[in-house]
Structure formats: structure tokens, C-alpha cells
C-alpha positions as CSV (number, residue, x, y, z in Angstrom):
1,M,41.1,0.2,65.4
2,D,40.2,-3.2,66.0
3,V,43.1,-5.2,68.5
4,R,43.2,-8.2,66.0
5,S,44.4,-6.0,63.2
6,S,46.6,-4.0,65.5
7,S,48.4,-7.0,67.1
8,Y,48.5,-8.8,63.1
9,S,50.2,-5.9,62.0
10,A,52.6,-5.7,64.7
11,T,53.5,-9.1,64.0
12,A,53.9,-8.5,60.5
13,K,56.0,-5.9,60.8
14,R,58.5,-7.6,63.5
15,Y,58.7,-10.8,61.0
16,A,59.8,-8.0,58.4
17,E,62.6,-6.5,61.0
18,Q,63.8,-10.0,62.1
19,V,64.1,-11.1,58.2
20,V,66.1,-8.1,57.5
21,A,68.2,-8.2,60.5
22,G,69.0,-11.6,59.4
23,E,67.3,-13.5,62.5
24,I,65.1,-15.4,60.7
25,L,66.7,-16.8,57.0
26,A,64.2,-16.3,53.8
27,C,65.5,-16.3,50.1
28,R,66.9,-12.8,48.5
29,W,62.9,-12.5,47.6
30,V,61.6,-12.7,51.0
31,Q,64.4,-10.2,52.4
32,R,63.5,-7.5,49.6
33,A,60.0,-7.7,50.1
34,C,60.4,-7.4,54.0
35,Q,62.6,-4.4,53.4
36,R,59.7,-2.4,50.6
37,Q,57.5,-3.5,53.6
38,L,59.8,-1.8,56.1
39,D,60.4,1.5,54.0
40,D,56.9,1.7,52.9
41,L,56.0,1.7,56.5
42,A,58.1,4.6,57.3
43,K,57.6,6.6,54.0
44,F,53.9,6.4,54.5
45,A,54.2,6.3,58.0
46,G,52.2,9.7,59.5
47,N,50.8,11.1,56.3
48,G,47.8,9.1,55.6
49,T,47.7,8.3,52.1
50,R,47.6,4.9,50.7
51,R,50.6,3.1,48.8
52,F,48.0,1.7,46.3
53,R,44.9,3.5,44.8
54,R,43.8,0.7,42.7
55,S,43.4,-2.8,42.9
56,Y,42.8,-5.7,40.1
57,I,40.8,-8.7,40.9
58,E,40.0,-11.2,38.7
59,V,37.8,-14.0,40.0
60,L,36.1,-16.5,37.8
61,R,32.1,-16.2,36.6
62,G,30.0,-17.2,39.6
63,N,32.8,-16.7,42.4
64,A,30.9,-13.6,44.0
65,K,32.8,-11.0,42.7
66,S,29.9,-8.4,43.5
67,T,30.1,-9.8,47.2
68,L,34.1,-9.1,47.4
69,S,33.5,-5.9,45.4
70,S,31.2,-4.7,47.6
71,A,32.7,-5.6,50.8
72,V,35.8,-3.5,49.7
73,A,33.8,-0.6,48.8
74,L,32.6,-0.3,51.8
75,Y,35.6,-0.8,53.6
76,M,37.0,1.9,51.5
77,L,34.3,4.3,52.1
78,A,33.5,4.3,55.8
79,A,36.1,2.3,57.7
80,D,39.4,3.6,56.6
81,R,39.2,6.6,57.6
82,E,40.2,8.2,54.8
83,G,38.3,12.3,55.0
84,G,36.4,12.6,51.6
85,A,36.8,9.1,50.2
86,E,35.2,8.5,46.6
87,V,34.4,4.8,46.2
């Protein structure tokens, strides 16, 4: 795992925890989003499944849809450590 990504995810988790605890002021929508993120992290922590299996990305014509899709597909195939991944 990349050192930067783990520190970014730790920073994001710490932010969400602080928002939910009331240490960082935020509107109720941000509070709910942070609580939802923490709930998802707890729910999907040890079993290695994804929360989302499909995505929808809309990009205007001529703005490198194929390049973006190729990068996402290669990551999902090889780098996310899922056994038997199908892309």
C-alpha cells in the first residue's frame, strides 16, 4: 500500500471522527455524510468487499473518457487486491 494513500485515508477518517464528535463545526449534511462514512468503514472493515460495485461517470465529448476508464479498469483489475477481479 502506498504511504501517501494510507496517510490520506487516516486524515480523512480523523476529520470524519472530529466532525461527528462536534470538534469541527459542520452543517447537518456534512455531519451525516461523515457518520455514514464511519459506519461504512466499520461495516466493510474486515471482509474485503466493496460498498459500490458500479459507477456512473458523465464526461462531455472529447474529454478523455477512454483514458479515465482505462485507468479505473486497470486499478480495479490489478491494484486493489481483490482476488478474481472481473473488469
